[in-house]
C-alpha positions as CSV (number, residue, x, y, z in Angstrom):
1,X,-10.1,-6.6,12.5
2,X,-11.0,-5.4,16.0
3,X,-7.9,-6.8,17.7
4,X,-5.6,-6.0,14.7
5,X,-6.9,-2.4,14.3
6,X,-7.0,-1.6,18.0
7,X,-3.9,-3.5,19.3
8,X,-1.5,-4.6,16.6
9,X,-1.9,-1.7,14.1
10,X,-1.2,1.1,16.7
11,X,2.0,-0.6,17.6
12,X,3.1,-1.0,14.0
13,X,2.2,2.6,13.1
14,X,3.9,3.9,16.3
15,X,7.2,2.1,15.3
16,X,7.1,3.0,11.6
17,X,6.2,6.7,12.3
18,X,8.6,7.0,15.3
19,X,12.0,6.5,13.6
20,X,14.7,9.0,13.9
21,X,14.4,10.0,10.2
22,X,10.7,10.6,10.6
23,X,11.1,12.6,13.8
24,X,13.6,14.9,12.0
25,X,10.9,15.6,9.5
26,X,8.4,16.4,12.2
27,X,10.9,18.8,13.7
28,X,10.7,20.9,10.6
29,X,7.1,21.9,10.9
30,X,5.6,21.1,14.4
31,X,7.5,23.7,16.4
32,X,5.8,26.4,14.2
33,X,2.4,25.6,15.6
34,X,0.8,28.2,18.0
35,X,-2.3,29.1,19.9
36,X,-5.2,26.7,19.8
37,X,-3.8,23.9,17.7
38,X,-5.7,21.2,15.8
39,X,-3.6,18.1,15.1
40,X,-5.2,15.9,12.5
41,X,-4.6,12.2,13.1
42,X,-2.7,12.7,16.4
43,X,-2.1,8.9,16.7
44,X,0.1,8.0,19.6
45,X,1.2,11.6,20.2
46,X,4.6,11.4,18.5
47,X,4.5,15.1,17.7
48,X,4.1,16.2,21.3
49,X,7.9,16.3,22.0
50,X,8.3,18.8,19.1
51,X,5.7,21.5,20.0
52,X,6.9,24.7,21.5
53,X,4.9,24.6,24.7
54,X,5.4,28.3,25.3
55,X,3.5,29.0,22.1
56,X,0.7,26.5,22.3
57,X,-2.5,27.1,24.4
58,X,-3.8,23.6,23.9
59,X,-4.1,20.9,21.3
60,X,-7.3,19.4,19.9
61,X,-6.1,15.9,19.0
62,X,-8.4,14.5,16.3
63,X,-7.9,10.7,16.4
64,X,-10.8,8.3,15.6
65,X,-8.8,5.2,16.6
66,X,-9.4,4.2,20.2
67,X,-6.3,2.0,20.0
68,X,-4.1,5.0,19.0
69,X,-5.6,7.2,21.7
70,X,-4.7,4.6,24.3
71,X,-1.2,4.2,22.8
72,X,-0.8,8.0,23.2
73,X,-1.3,7.8,27.0
74,X,2.4,7.9,28.0
75,X,3.3,10.7,25.6
76,X,0.3,12.8,26.7
77,X,1.2,12.2,30.4
78,X,4.8,13.4,29.8
79,X,3.8,16.6,27.9
80,X,3.0,19.9,29.6
81,X,0.5,20.7,26.8
82,X,-3.2,20.0,27.4
83,X,-4.7,17.6,24.8
84,X,-8.4,17.6,24.1
85,X,-9.3,14.5,22.2
86,X,-11.7,14.5,19.3
87,X,-12.7,10.9,18.4
88,X,-14.3,11.5,15.0
89,X,-12.8,11.1,11.5
90,X,-11.1,14.0,9.8
91,X,-14.1,14.4,7.5
92,X,-16.2,15.4,10.5
93,X,-14.3,17.9,12.6
94,X,-16.6,18.8,15.6
95,X,-15.4,22.4,15.9
96,X,-16.9,25.8,15.1
97,X,-15.9,27.8,12.0
98,X,-12.6,29.7,12.2
99,X,-11.7,28.7,15.8
100,X,-8.3,27.1,15.2
101,X,-5.1,29.1,15.2
102,X,-2.9,26.5,13.4
103,X,-3.3,23.0,12.1
104,X,-0.7,20.2,12.2
105,X,-1.0,17.5,9.6
106,X,1.7,14.8,9.7
107,X,1.7,11.4,8.1
108,X,-2.1,11.4,8.0
109,X,-3.3,12.7,4.6
110,X,-2.2,9.4,3.2
111,X,-4.9,7.5,5.2
112,X,-8.0,9.7,5.0
113,X,-10.6,8.1,2.7
114,X,-12.4,11.3,1.7
115,X,-9.3,13.6,1.7
116,X,-11.1,16.4,-0.2
117,X,-13.9,16.6,2.4
118,X,-11.4,16.4,5.2
119,X,-9.3,19.3,3.8
120,X,-12.5,21.3,3.4
121,X,-13.2,20.8,7.0
122,X,-9.7,21.9,7.9
123,X,-10.3,25.0,5.8
124,X,-13.5,25.7,7.6
125,X,-12.2,25.5,11.1
126,X,-8.9,27.4,10.5
127,X,-8.7,31.1,11.2
128,X,-8.0,33.3,8.1
129,X,-4.5,34.0,9.3
130,X,-3.7,30.5,10.4
131,X,-1.2,28.1,8.8
132,X,-1.6,24.5,7.8
133,X,1.7,22.9,8.8
134,X,2.1,19.6,6.9
135,X,4.6,16.8,6.6
136,X,3.6,13.7,4.6
137,X,4.9,10.9,2.5
138,X,3.6,10.3,-1.0
139,X,4.1,9.8,-4.7
140,X,7.7,9.7,-5.7
141,X,8.9,11.7,-8.7
142,X,10.6,8.8,-10.6
143,X,8.4,6.7,-12.9
144,X,10.0,3.4,-11.9
145,X,9.3,4.1,-8.2
146,X,5.8,5.2,-8.9
147,X,5.2,1.9,-10.8
148,X,6.1,0.0,-7.7
149,X,4.1,2.3,-5.4
150,X,1.0,1.8,-7.6
151,X,1.6,-2.0,-7.8
152,X,2.0,-2.5,-4.0
153,X,-0.5,0.1,-2.8
154,X,-3.7,-2.1,-2.7
155,X,-2.1,-4.7,-0.4
156,X,-0.2,-2.0,1.6
157,X,-3.4,-0.1,2.2
158,X,-5.2,-3.2,3.6
159,X,-2.4,-4.0,6.2
160,X,-1.4,-0.4,7.0
161,X,-4.6,1.1,8.3
162,X,-5.6,2.6,5.0
163,X,-2.3,4.3,4.3
164,X,-1.7,5.0,0.6
165,X,1.9,5.0,-0.8
166,X,1.2,7.0,-4.0
167,X,-0.9,10.1,-3.2
168,X,0.3,13.3,-4.9
169,X,0.3,15.3,-1.7
170,X,1.0,18.8,-3.0
171,X,-1.8,18.5,-5.5
172,X,-4.3,17.4,-2.8
173,X,-3.4,20.2,-0.5
174,X,-3.3,22.8,-3.3
175,X,-6.8,21.9,-4.3
176,X,-8.2,23.4,-1.1
177,X,-5.4,25.5,0.4
178,X,-2.7,27.8,-1.0
179,X,0.8,26.3,-0.5
180,X,3.2,29.0,0.7
181,X,6.3,26.9,1.0
182,X,7.1,23.3,0.0
183,X,10.2,21.1,0.4
184,X,10.5,17.5,-0.8
185,X,12.9,14.6,-1.0
186,X,13.8,11.2,0.2
187,X,14.5,10.2,3.8
188,X,16.2,7.0,4.9
189,X,14.0,4.0,4.2
190,X,12.4,2.0,1.4
191,X,11.9,4.4,-1.5
192,X,8.3,3.3,-2.1
193,X,7.5,4.9,1.3
194,X,10.3,7.4,1.8
195,X,9.5,10.3,-0.4
196,X,8.5,13.3,1.8
197,X,6.7,16.6,1.4
198,X,6.7,19.2,4.1
199,X,5.8,22.9,4.2
200,X,3.2,25.5,5.0
201,X,-0.2,26.3,3.4
202,X,-2.7,29.0,4.2
203,X,-6.4,29.3,4.1
204,X,-7.8,30.2,0.6
205,X,-10.1,33.1,0.4
206,X,-13.4,32.0,-1.1
């Protein structure tokens, strides 16, 4: 799996997550990030073109895959925003409590094994006034599409770096954060992977 996960998979993910339709989804949330930003699952840096550089101090790019960090080299070099890599999984964010102004979470929650722990870590490091800006694909609303998502998911997860087709994204986020706005719908592509959720959530007072 070393060659596949470090060389082949980064190229596949970069292509799948870099289509025009997906970039249009990213444009809906990424420009709203500001200050000290934490991007979860930064991957190959596809979001960098969408940040408002005048509003961002720097980005902590959390990405455990060495292959994805290497793939990001060109995008990082072309960006005027400083990226500080964090090479640990999302369940282990090596930052202090309440030190992040805004969090960007795009096409990542589908892959995190312990999603609840990861969201808890995001809650911990985010400032009380900060937004969680999210854009994810997940469970479709129609029963017939869900059936195929559930059927295909085990094999899909093995070849797609742990990506799950059928996660109920709003329910996952709402279990830890308070969702303030949510839009959803299909984008161009196979329906089993094309249902999108995007919006803004805020830190829940405990």
